[in-house]
N, C-alpha and C positions, 0 to 999 in steps of 0.2 A: 481607656479606649472603650467606646460603647459596645455593649453586646449585641451580636446579631440574632434576630430572632425571626425564624420563619413561622408560617401559620399554615402548614399543609392540610391539617385536619379540617379547618374552617373553608379553605379554598375548595376543597373536595366537596363539602356540603353544599356550598353555593353552586359550584358546577353541576352536581347532580340534580339540584332543585332546578335549575335552568334547563337540564335536558328533559325534564319531565313536566314543567309548566311554562306557560307563555309569559308569566308575570312572577318575579320573585322580589320580595321585600326584604332587604338587609338591614336590620333595626339594632340601635345601640346608642349609648350616650355620645355626646358631642366628643371628639378627640379620641376616640378608641381605635381609629385606624380604618374606618369604612372606606374612605376614598382610596386610600393606598391600596387596600385589598381588591376594590373594584378595578383599579388601574392593571393590577397583576392578572386579574381574572380576564381582562379585555385585551391584554397583549396578544399580539398575532392574529387577532380577529377583526372582521369587519365591524366597525363600531361608530357610535356618534355619542357625544358626552355633553350632557347640560348640567350646569350647576346653577341651581336656582338662587344662590347668594350673589351670582355675577349678573349684574344688569343686562349684559348682552344676551345671555342664555335666557333670562326671564322674558326678554323682549321677543325673542324667536319663538317661545311659547305662548305668546299672547293668543294666538290662533292655533290651539294645540293640534287640533284634526289636521289642520293644513301643514303644520310642521312635521308631525310624527307619521302620517299615513305614507309618505313615499319611502320611509327609511327601511333598510335591510340590516340584518345581522344583529348586533348586540346593541341596545340603546340603554345607556345609564343616565338615570336623572337622580341628582344629588339634592340633598335637603328637600326632598319630595312634600314634606308636610307644609311647606311655603305655598303649594299649589293644589289644595284639596280638589278643586274642579277636575283635576286630571283623571280621577278614578273612573268616571262614567265614560270618558273617551277611551280610556285603556281597555275597558270592557269590550267596546266595538271593535277596536283593533286585536285584541286577544281572540276573538271569534271569527277572524277571517280564516279561510282556507289555507291550509298549509303553512300558516303562521309565518310569514316572510321576516318577522322581527321578534326577537326576546326582549323583554324589558326588565332591567335591574335597577329597583328603586332603592336609594338611600336615604334613611330618615331617622332622626333622633326620636327614640321611643316615645310615644304617647298614647294614652288610651284612644283619642279621637282618631288618630291615624290607623292604629289597628282596626277599629270600628269601621271607619269607612272602607279600608281595603277589603275587610271581611264581608261587607254588604254588598259593595259594588262589584266585586271581583270574585265572589263565591265560586269555588270550583276551578278557578283560573290562576289563583295566587299562591304561592308558598312563602312563608315567613321563616326567616333565619335570624336568630338572635345572635348578637355579637357584643362581647365585652372586651376588656384589655386582655393582654397577655395572661396565659394561664401557665402552671408549672410544666404541662407537657411541652408547651412551645419554648418557654424560657429555659428549662432544663434543670435537673436537680442541684447542680452546684450553684444556681441562682437562688435558691429557695429563700434564703434570709433577705436578699435584695428585694426579690418579688413581695414577700410578706411585708417588710417595712415600706417600700415606696408604693405598692400596688401594680396594676397591671396597665395602666394607661400608658401608652408607648413613651411619651415626652418624659413623664415622671420617671419611668423605668430606666431609659437610658441616659438620663442626665449624667454629667460628668461627675457631679458632687453631690452629697446629701444636700448641702444647701440649696443648690440649684433645683434638686427635685422637690424639696419642701415648698420653696417659693412658687413652683409652677402649680402645685396642688392648691396653694392657697388662692393663685389667681383663678385657676379653675373654679373653684368654689364661688368665688365673688362673681365671675362672669356666668356661670350657671344661675345663680340667683336673681341678678340684675338684668341679664339679657336673655338668656336661652329660655327660660321658662316662659316669659311673655311671647317669645317667637313661636312657642308650641302651641299658643292660643289661650294660655291659662294665666289668669290674672289674679295673683295673690302678691300682698306686700312683701318684698324681699327680706324685710325684717322679721315678719312673723315666720316665714319658712326657714330663716336662719336659726331662730331660736328653737324651732322644733328639731331641726337637723343637729344643732349641738346638743340639745337633751337626749336625742336618740343615740348620739355617740357614747353617752354615759350610761344609756339603757341597753347598749349593744349586747345581743346574746340573751335577753330578758323577755319574759311573756309580756304582750302588749296589756298595758293597763290603761285604758282610755280616760277614766275618772281621775286617776291619780296624776297623769300627765296633763290633763286640762286643767286640773286645779293648780299645778304648779305654772302653767303658762297663762292662767287667767282667761282661758278660751272656753267656748263650748266645746263638749266632747265630740259633737258632730262636725265641728269646724276643724278640729284636730285630726279626726279620722280622714276627712276629706284632704287635708295636707298630707298626710302619711300616704294615701294612696297616690297623690301626685308624685310623690318622690320614688314610690314604687314603680309607678309607671314609666318614670324617666330613667330607670335602672340605677338609682342611686341607692335605694334601700331595698332589702329583700324581706319579705314576709314569708316564713315557713309555717305552714298550715298544720294543726293538729290531726293526729289520726286517733279516733276513738272507735270503740265497739262495746258490744254488751259483753263484758267480762265481770261483772259484779262489783266493780270499783269505781269510785268518783274519779273521773279524768279531766285534765285540763282542757279546755276548749277554746283558747285564745291563742292568736298565732304568736311566735317568736319572732322578733325583729332584729335585723343586722344591718349594719352599713355594708354594702356589698363589695366595696373596693377597700382594702385594709390601709391603703395608702391615703385615702380621703379620711377614713376613720382616725389615722394617726395625726393628720393635719388638723382635724377638729379637735384632737386632744392635745395638740401641741407638742407632739412627740416627734422630734427632729432625727434622733439617732436610734441605733438598736440598743444602745446602753440605756437610753431613757426609757424605751419601751420594756425592757428587762425589769427595770425597777418600778413599773406602774401596776396600779391594782387592776387594771384591765388586761394585763398580759395574757391570762388563761382565755378570757373572752374573745381576744383578738385572734389568738391562735385558733380557737374553735370556729369562729366566722371565716378565718383563712381556709381551713381544711373543709368545712361544709360548702363553700362556694365553688372550691375545686371539684368536689364530688359531684355537686349538683349540676356542674356544666357537663358532667358525664352521664349521670342517671337521667337528667331532664326534669325541668321545674316541675311538670304536672306529676311526676312519680316520687316527689320528695316530700316527706312529711316528718315531724317529730312526735314524740308520744311521752306523755307525763301523767302521773296520778296524783291525787291530792295527798297521798301518803309519802311521796317523795320519790317514788321510782320515776326513771326517766331514760329516754333514749334519744340522742341528739339526732339521728337521722334514721328514717325507715323508707325502704324502696322496695319495689315488687316487680316480679315478672313471671308469667307463665305458672302462677298459683304459688310461688315461693317469695318468702320474705327475708329481706337482708337487712341487717342493722349495722350502723356505724356510731361508735361512741368517741368522743374526742377527748384525750387527756393531755395537759402540758404538764408532763412528768418524766422523770428519767426512767422509771420502770413501773408502769401501771400493774395494779394487781386486781384480781378478781373481787368484785364488789357484789353486794347482795342486789343493788339495782339492776346490775348486768343479768344476773340469774332470773330476777323477776320479769324482766323484759324477754328473755329468751323463752320462759315458760309462758307468760300471758299473751305474747305476740306469736308464738310458735315459729320462732326464726329459724330458718336454715343455717345461717351463719351470722356471727356477730363480729365485726371488725373494730379493734380499738387503734385508732390512730394517734401516734405520739412523735415528738420530735427527734426520737433516737434513731439509730440505724441497724439495730438488731432485731430481727422477727423472732416471736416465740409464742407459744400456746399458753393460755390460761387454763383451758377446758377443751373438750373434744371439738366444739364447734365454736369456740371463742379464741380469737388470735390478736395478739399486739403486733403492729406492723408500722413501719414508716409511711409517710404520705404517698410517695411515689410508688411504693408498692401497693398502697390501697387503690390508687388510680389505675394500675396495672391489672389489678384483680377485677375492678369494674369493667375495664376495657375487655377483658377475657370473657366476662359475663355477655357485656353487649354482642361480642362476636358469635358466641354460642346462642344468643337469643335471635340473632339475625339469621342463623341457619335453621331456625325452626320454632 
């Protein structure tokens, strides 16, 4: 039986954004559940729905001012990236007195979509990023399932591992052959697939444009542009380095991860959890899974990693109110205190360092260094967020 997954936190974020802004853009990859979420939010409200993949809806918006101006309540426009000319019209409608309508725009993330929205609707639009299911939504008992299959709803709820794996393979093909071009990006699918496959093997490593471009036989500027395309479409995450003047040579290139571990495992041909456990990328896969869950809580703009040329490293650094917190990820039965952890505590002046591991027992390594399961790490971050929200 397919597991039931609710998304109350995300629903609350979108509703809060709609209460404070005339226009809200809900952005995420295809098939992550944006349309379903929008229908839940619109339930019980006066609403109008346009799906720009539907020829009838597209025809209705051929004259957008005529179609949208009379509407009241919530207006949902799905696949908004197909009609970039809407943004100037929405600016006029958003500036009306007493704002008779609120607009919820659903779009597959793309740099052009964000740029147009930011420029045309500055001060009028809020962006809410959306991904697949996270651990808080799926629940701790589903951790292994979520890690192996990833968070895309149809992959996660598939009846069998084989069905889930097949769906992910089809998703990758459709993304490369159809979705990218529909975002207005014209890159040969074969070139993008080769990079994506290579990134799966580099998952969790520092970006080295020269090395990867040599392997692909492409200019490093071309490879970097393709990386940014995958990043803008929510397929890849680049975690930026944190560096400061501490008298040590520090790494200044981003670390690269495939955001959804289900997609990572499909690219690596890992169909079962047993196959994952026997693969050399097991530790890197766990690291990416933990970091993605944590970054969804702390926020992308507040997430960094830190590393020195001498080998000291911290997987995640986030800050608030002048305090710094660190997360180190270990796929180990019982992580121990390391010299790298001590260096990170000292050099970065961390308030606390959390060590996330796949076990179930929480214990201390030092006064401000603690080992804990992933669900308890996320609870700690949520407690910090509530504390920050109060002041």
